[in-house]
C-alpha positions as CSV (number, residue, x, y, z in Angstrom):
1,X,36.7,-17.1,-22.0
2,X,36.2,-15.3,-18.6
3,X,38.8,-16.1,-15.9
4,X,38.3,-17.3,-12.4
5,X,34.9,-19.0,-13.0
6,X,35.9,-22.3,-11.4
7,X,36.5,-22.6,-7.6
8,X,40.2,-22.9,-6.7
9,X,41.5,-26.2,-5.4
10,X,42.1,-24.6,-2.0
11,X,39.4,-22.0,-1.3
12,X,39.5,-19.4,1.6
13,X,37.0,-16.6,2.4
14,X,39.4,-14.2,0.6
15,X,39.8,-16.3,-2.6
16,X,36.0,-17.0,-2.7
17,X,35.3,-13.3,-2.4
18,X,37.8,-12.5,-5.1
19,X,36.1,-15.0,-7.3
20,X,32.7,-13.3,-6.8
21,X,34.3,-9.9,-7.6
22,X,35.8,-11.3,-10.8
23,X,32.5,-12.9,-11.9
24,X,30.7,-9.6,-11.1
25,X,33.2,-7.6,-13.3
26,X,32.7,-10.0,-16.2
27,X,28.9,-10.0,-16.0
28,X,28.8,-6.2,-15.8
29,X,31.0,-5.9,-18.9
30,X,29.5,-8.7,-21.0
31,X,25.9,-9.6,-19.9
32,X,23.2,-7.5,-21.5
33,X,21.0,-7.7,-18.4
34,X,23.7,-7.0,-15.9
35,X,25.1,-4.1,-18.0
36,X,21.7,-2.4,-17.9
37,X,21.1,-2.5,-14.1
38,X,21.3,0.6,-11.8
39,X,21.0,0.9,-8.1
40,X,17.4,1.9,-8.5
41,X,16.5,-1.1,-10.7
42,X,18.2,-3.5,-8.2
43,X,16.5,-2.0,-5.1
44,X,13.2,-3.9,-5.2
45,X,15.1,-7.1,-6.0
46,X,17.3,-6.6,-3.0
47,X,14.2,-6.2,-0.8
48,X,12.8,-9.4,-2.2
49,X,16.0,-11.3,-1.6
50,X,16.0,-10.0,2.0
51,X,12.5,-11.3,2.6
52,X,13.4,-14.6,1.1
53,X,16.3,-14.9,3.6
54,X,13.9,-14.0,6.4
55,X,11.5,-16.8,5.3
56,X,14.4,-19.3,5.1
57,X,15.5,-18.3,8.7
58,X,12.0,-18.8,10.1
59,X,11.7,-22.1,8.3
60,X,15.0,-23.2,9.7
61,X,16.1,-24.3,6.2
62,X,19.9,-24.0,6.3
63,X,20.3,-24.9,2.6
64,X,18.1,-22.0,1.7
65,X,19.7,-19.7,4.2
66,X,23.1,-20.3,2.6
67,X,21.7,-19.7,-0.9
68,X,19.9,-16.5,0.1
69,X,23.0,-15.1,1.9
70,X,24.8,-15.6,-1.4
71,X,22.1,-13.8,-3.3
72,X,22.3,-10.8,-1.0
73,X,26.1,-10.8,-1.1
74,X,25.9,-10.6,-4.9
75,X,23.6,-7.6,-4.6
76,X,26.1,-5.8,-2.2
77,X,28.9,-6.5,-4.6
78,X,26.7,-5.3,-7.5
79,X,26.0,-1.9,-5.8
80,X,29.7,-1.4,-5.1
81,X,30.6,-2.2,-8.7
82,X,28.1,0.3,-10.1
83,X,29.4,3.0,-7.7
84,X,33.0,2.3,-8.7
85,X,32.2,3.0,-12.4
86,X,31.7,6.7,-11.5
87,X,34.5,6.8,-8.9
88,X,32.0,7.2,-6.0
89,X,33.3,4.3,-3.9
90,X,34.6,0.8,-4.3
91,X,34.0,-2.5,-2.5
92,X,37.3,-1.9,-0.7
93,X,35.9,1.4,0.6
94,X,32.8,-0.4,1.7
95,X,34.6,-3.1,3.6
96,X,37.1,-0.8,5.2
97,X,34.2,1.5,6.2
98,X,32.3,-1.1,8.0
99,X,35.5,-2.4,9.7
100,X,36.3,1.2,10.9
101,X,32.7,1.6,12.2
102,X,32.8,-1.7,14.1
103,X,36.0,-0.8,15.8
104,X,34.8,2.7,16.7
105,X,31.4,1.4,18.0
106,X,33.0,-1.3,20.2
107,X,35.3,0.7,22.5
108,X,34.8,-2.0,25.2
109,X,36.7,-4.4,22.8
110,X,39.1,-2.0,21.0
111,X,39.5,0.6,23.7
112,X,39.3,1.2,27.4
113,X,35.6,1.4,27.9
114,X,34.1,-1.1,30.4
115,X,30.7,-2.6,30.1
116,X,28.7,-5.0,32.3
117,X,26.1,-6.4,29.9
118,X,24.4,-6.1,26.5
119,X,22.4,-3.1,27.7
120,X,25.5,-1.1,28.3
121,X,26.8,-2.0,24.8
122,X,23.6,-0.8,23.2
123,X,23.6,2.4,25.2
124,X,27.2,3.1,24.2
125,X,26.3,2.4,20.6
126,X,23.6,5.0,20.5
127,X,25.7,7.6,22.4
128,X,28.5,7.1,19.9
129,X,26.1,7.7,17.0
130,X,25.1,11.0,18.5
131,X,28.7,12.0,18.8
132,X,29.2,11.1,15.2
133,X,26.7,13.7,14.1
134,X,23.2,12.1,14.4
135,X,20.7,14.6,15.7
136,X,18.4,11.9,17.0
137,X,18.8,8.3,18.1
138,X,15.8,7.6,15.9
139,X,17.5,8.7,12.7
140,X,18.9,5.2,12.1
141,X,15.3,3.8,11.7
142,X,14.6,3.5,8.0
143,X,11.5,5.4,7.0
144,X,10.4,2.6,4.6
145,X,10.5,-0.2,7.2
146,X,7.3,-2.2,7.7
147,X,5.4,-0.6,10.6
148,X,5.7,-3.6,12.9
149,X,9.4,-3.8,12.5
150,X,9.8,0.0,12.7
151,X,7.9,0.1,16.0
152,X,10.2,-2.5,17.5
153,X,13.3,-0.7,16.3
154,X,12.1,2.7,17.6
155,X,11.5,1.1,21.1
156,X,14.9,-0.6,21.1
157,X,16.7,2.7,20.2
158,X,14.8,4.7,22.8
159,X,15.8,2.0,25.4
160,X,19.4,2.4,24.3
161,X,19.5,5.9,25.8
162,X,17.5,4.9,28.9
163,X,14.0,5.9,27.9
164,X,12.1,2.8,28.9
165,X,9.9,1.2,31.5
166,X,11.6,-0.2,34.6
167,X,9.4,-3.4,35.0
168,X,7.5,-5.5,32.6
169,X,4.4,-5.3,34.9
170,X,4.3,-1.5,34.1
171,X,4.3,-2.3,30.4
172,X,1.5,-4.8,30.8
173,X,-0.5,-2.2,32.7
174,X,-0.1,0.1,29.7
175,X,-1.3,-2.7,27.4
176,X,-4.4,-3.1,29.5
177,X,-5.0,0.7,29.5
178,X,-4.7,0.8,25.7
179,X,-7.1,-2.2,25.4
180,X,-9.7,-0.4,27.5
181,X,-9.3,2.9,25.5
182,X,-9.7,1.0,22.2
183,X,-12.7,-0.9,23.5
184,X,-14.4,2.4,24.6
185,X,-14.3,3.6,21.0
186,X,-16.7,0.8,20.1
187,X,-19.0,1.1,23.2
188,X,-20.8,4.1,21.8
189,X,-24.1,5.0,23.2
190,X,-27.3,5.9,21.3
191,X,-25.9,4.3,18.2
192,X,-23.5,7.1,17.7
193,X,-21.3,6.7,14.7
194,X,-17.8,5.5,15.6
195,X,-15.0,8.0,15.1
196,X,-12.8,5.8,12.8
197,X,-9.8,8.1,13.0
198,X,-9.8,7.9,16.7
199,X,-10.4,4.2,16.7
200,X,-7.5,3.7,14.3
201,X,-5.3,5.8,16.6
202,X,-6.2,3.8,19.7
203,X,-5.6,0.5,17.8
204,X,-2.2,1.8,16.8
205,X,-1.4,2.7,20.4
206,X,-2.5,-0.9,21.5
207,X,-0.3,-2.5,18.9
208,X,2.7,-0.3,19.9
209,X,2.2,-1.3,23.6
210,X,2.0,-5.0,22.7
211,X,5.2,-4.7,20.7
212,X,6.8,-3.0,23.7
213,X,5.7,-5.8,26.0
214,X,7.0,-8.5,23.6
215,X,10.4,-6.7,23.7
216,X,10.4,-6.9,27.5
217,X,9.8,-10.7,27.5
218,X,12.3,-11.2,24.7
219,X,9.9,-12.1,21.9
220,X,10.5,-10.7,18.4
221,X,7.0,-9.5,17.4
222,X,7.8,-9.7,13.7
223,X,8.9,-13.3,13.9
224,X,6.0,-14.2,16.2
225,X,3.4,-12.7,13.8
226,X,5.0,-14.3,10.7
227,X,5.0,-17.7,12.4
228,X,1.3,-17.3,13.1
229,X,0.8,-16.3,9.5
230,X,2.5,-19.4,8.3
231,X,0.5,-21.5,10.8
232,X,-2.8,-20.0,9.6
233,X,-1.9,-20.6,5.9
234,X,-1.0,-24.2,6.5
235,X,-4.3,-24.9,8.4
236,X,-6.4,-23.0,5.9
237,X,-4.9,-24.8,2.9
238,X,-5.6,-28.1,4.7
239,X,-9.2,-27.0,5.0
240,X,-9.3,-26.2,1.3
241,X,-7.8,-29.5,0.5
242,X,-10.3,-31.5,2.6
243,X,-13.2,-29.6,1.2
244,X,-12.1,-30.2,-2.3
245,X,-11.7,-34.0,-1.6
246,X,-15.4,-33.9,-0.5
247,X,-16.4,-32.1,-3.7
248,X,-17.3,-29.0,-1.7
249,X,-16.6,-25.3,-2.1
250,X,-15.7,-23.3,1.0
251,X,-18.2,-20.5,0.3
252,X,-21.0,-23.1,0.3
253,X,-20.0,-24.7,3.6
254,X,-21.3,-23.7,7.0
255,X,-18.8,-22.5,9.6
256,X,-19.5,-25.6,11.7
257,X,-18.5,-27.8,8.7
258,X,-15.3,-25.8,8.2
259,X,-14.5,-26.0,11.9
260,X,-14.3,-29.8,11.7
261,X,-11.5,-29.7,9.2
262,X,-9.9,-26.7,10.9
263,X,-9.7,-28.6,14.2
264,X,-8.2,-31.6,12.3
265,X,-5.5,-29.3,10.9
266,X,-4.7,-28.0,14.4
267,X,-4.2,-31.5,15.7
268,X,-1.8,-32.1,12.8
């Protein structure tokens, strides 16, 4: 019978973590599914768990947040266990590594550096990364990040080294400039065919500038868009439900008919 599967009578963060490590060792040695996993096979599952945590955070569901944190914690332990089997690194190496990095990156706490605000902290963080060997402040932005999140992170990192607008009014002027340039691509004369590549490029510039403005007014663009997604889904499903109750199919309804239910959903 595997050991340490029941919680101890007096649990601490250390004993709870030891329990997880013990269970992970047992599963890796005895469970056919766990024995078969590799870092590559776990990767897509980890991404899925991260998005599930993100959903729970946006929903404000603390019970789900706790559960999803546990799922992600399991994945981190799993990766470390796999690495330890070929003597690459252990969970102890992982934990000591992040502790050392946090101490090194916070000289205003663990050293003599003085800072006045959050901006100074971020600027120091990026400068320290360059001293550690990074050739660009943008190296830390994962290539596979969704484009919206990536744009936000790129802008944050550029700001960390002082490359930024001074006033939000300047950023909004840039937004208006990009709107005009995008609009001009569709105001073609003599029915000329639209240059789709150029229009796409202008639209990308517009999105990038809007994300930049959101950052200036302290709005997370990813969160904002996802909340709008959820709002639209909720209203649209209300529309579908009401249409079904009337024995109607959406594709057979007029827009005016659908708007009645849509407006009801907005009031709800």
